[in-house]
C-alpha positions in Angstrom: 0.0 0.0 0.0 1.4 3.4 -0.9 1.9 6.2 1.5 -1.0 8.4 2.3 -0.9 11.8 0.7 -0.4 14.7 3.1 -1.6 18.2 2.4 0.8 20.9 3.4 1.5 24.5 2.9 1.8 25.9 -0.6 4.5 28.4 -1.5 4.8 30.5 -4.6 7.7 32.9 -5.3 7.6 35.8 -7.7 10.7 37.8 -8.8 11.2 41.3 -10.0 8.2 42.7 -8.1 8.5 46.4 -7.3 7.2 47.8 -4.0 4.4 49.6 -6.0 3.4 46.3 -7.5 3.5 44.6 -4.1 1.1 47.3 -2.7 -1.2 46.9 -5.7 -1.3 43.1 -5.1 -2.2 43.8 -1.4 -5.1 45.9 -2.5 -6.3 43.2 -4.9 -6.0 40.4 -2.4 -7.7 42.4 0.3 -7.5 42.1 4.1 -9.3 38.7 4.1 -6.7 37.0 2.0 -5.6 33.5 2.9 -2.0 33.8 1.7 0.8 35.0 4.0 3.2 37.3 2.3 7.0 37.9 2.6 8.7 40.6 0.5 12.4 41.2 0.2 13.6 43.8 -2.3 11.9 42.5 -5.4 11.3 39.0 -4.3 7.8 38.0 -3.1 6.6 34.8 -1.5 3.0 33.8 -1.0 2.4 31.0 1.4 -1.0 29.4 1.9 -1.4 27.9 5.4 -3.5 24.9 6.2 -5.6 24.2 9.4 -2.7 22.4 11.1 -0.6 25.5 10.7 -3.2 27.6 12.5 -3.6 24.9 15.2 0.1 25.1 16.1 -0.1 28.9 16.2 -3.2 28.9 18.5 -1.3 26.6 20.9 1.6 28.9 21.0 -0.8 31.8 21.6 -2.4 29.9 24.5 1.1 29.2 26.0 2.0 32.9 25.9 -1.3 34.1 27.2 -1.1 31.8 30.2 2.4 33.1 31.0 1.2 36.7 30.6 -1.7 36.0 33.0 0.4 34.2 35.6 3.2 36.9 35.6 0.6 39.7 35.4 2.3 41.3 32.4 0.7 43.8 30.0 0.4 42.6 26.5 -0.9 43.6 23.1 -1.2 40.8 20.6 -1.6 41.6 16.9 -2.4 38.6 14.7 -2.0 38.1 11.8 -0.3 41.3 10.7 1.9 42.5 7.9 5.1 44.2 9.1 6.3 46.6 6.4 9.3 48.9 5.9 9.2 50.6 2.6 12.6 52.3 2.9 14.3 48.9 3.5 12.1 47.2 0.9 11.0 44.5 3.5 7.6 43.1 4.5 6.8 39.9 6.4 3.6 38.5 7.8 4.3 36.3 10.9 1.6 34.3 12.7 1.5 36.8 15.6 3.3 39.8 17.0 3.4 40.7 20.7 4.1 44.0 22.5 4.6 43.5 26.2 3.0 46.7 27.0 -0.4 48.3 26.2 -0.6 49.5 22.6 -4.3 49.9 22.1 -3.8 51.7 18.7 -2.3 48.6 17.3 -4.8 45.9 18.4 -6.9 45.8 15.3 -4.2 46.6 12.7 -3.7 44.4 9.7 -0.5 46.2 8.7 2.2 47.9 10.9 4.4 50.4 9.1 7.7 50.2 11.0 8.9 53.5 9.5 6.6 55.2 12.0 5.4 52.6 14.5 7.4 50.6 17.1 8.6 47.1 16.3 7.0 44.2 18.3 8.9 42.7 21.2 8.2 39.1 20.0 7.3 37.6 16.6 6.0 34.0 16.4 6.1 31.9 13.3 5.0 28.4 12.4 6.6 26.6 9.5 5.4 23.3 8.0 7.6 23.9 5.0 10.8 25.9 4.4 10.4 29.4 3.2 12.2 30.4 0.0 13.1 33.7 1.6 15.2 33.7 4.8 13.2 35.8 7.3 15.6 36.2 10.2 17.7 38.8 8.3 14.5 40.7 7.6 13.4 40.6 11.3 16.9 41.6 12.4 16.9 44.6 10.1 13.5 45.6 11.4 14.9 45.5 15.0 12.7 42.7 16.4 14.3 41.6 19.7 13.0 38.0 19.7 11.6 35.4 17.3 10.0 32.1 18.1 9.8 29.5 15.3 7.9 26.3 15.6 9.2 24.0 12.9 7.2 20.9 12.1 5.6 18.9 9.3 2.0 18.3 8.3 0.3 15.1 9.2 -0.2 13.0 12.3 3.0 14.3 14.0 2.3 18.0 13.5 2.5 18.6 17.2 5.8 16.9 17.6 7.8 19.7 16.1 10.8 21.8 17.4 10.6 25.3 18.9 13.6 27.5 18.2 14.1 30.8 20.1 16.2 33.6 18.6 17.4 36.7 20.4 18.8 39.7 18.6 22.3 40.5 19.7 24.5 43.1 18.0 22.3 43.1 14.9 22.2 39.3 14.4 20.1 36.6 15.9 21.6 34.0 18.2 19.7 30.8 19.0 19.1 30.6 22.7 17.5 28.0 25.0 15.4 30.5 26.9 13.2 33.5 26.1 14.3 37.1 26.9 10.8 38.0 28.0 10.1 34.8 30.0 13.6 34.0 31.4 12.4 31.0 33.3 11.0 29.4 30.1 13.1 27.3 27.8 12.2 25.8 24.4 11.6 22.4 25.8 8.9 23.7 28.2 7.1 25.1 25.2 7.2 21.9 23.1 6.1 19.9 26.2 3.0 22.1 26.5 2.2 21.5 22.8 2.7 17.7 23.2 0.5 17.7 26.4 -2.3 19.5 24.5 -2.2 16.6 22.0 -1.7 13.6 24.3 -4.0 14.8 27.0 -6.1 17.9 26.2 -5.6 21.6 25.9 -7.4 22.2 29.2 -5.1 19.8 31.0 -2.0 21.2 29.3 -3.0 24.7 30.5 -3.6 23.4 34.1 -0.2 21.7 34.2 1.5 24.8 32.8 -0.1 27.0 35.4 1.0 24.6 38.2 4.5 24.6 36.8 4.7 28.4 36.8 3.5 28.4 40.4 6.1 25.8 41.3 3.5 23.3 42.4 
């Protein structure tokens, strides 16, 4: 019997796309578009996520929101959102951006122009397939202090992926075991939460995470 076909993300790359053409395409696609966009100085990638992608993102969101609640931290989540910087010729659309402070003006934004607005403190991305455009140099140029990447594959083992944490140091990202914002949290704790949500339930995983934070 042959292997069962697995549906995964679709990526399309276009070359020689001017910033004006990129903006025109944004208008044509509209704010309800399904594709996630990455633009790097004439090169444009369109990625179409699948439900498993969003499932992983929602679990990471739950993890972060539990920590924010337990540590009584202010937070503004913007998701999804297109980060743009016309002067650099960069744009990227992560799964979520987090400001660990109150930024009410940004809550409902679908695009954040980083030539006039502050960069987020944390960007979260899920990748079921490899992007054709390397995003870390883009995020480094945009001055984003921390990036979380959950790398996995579509199918039955989608929640058995790997969480990578990158911190910006001297203009370049260094992979680190812990988060700058949540210094007591390492990447293994995050992947364990995701695995527990699958092997037990999300409610149980959240309960166990809260107990861990409290030291119970």
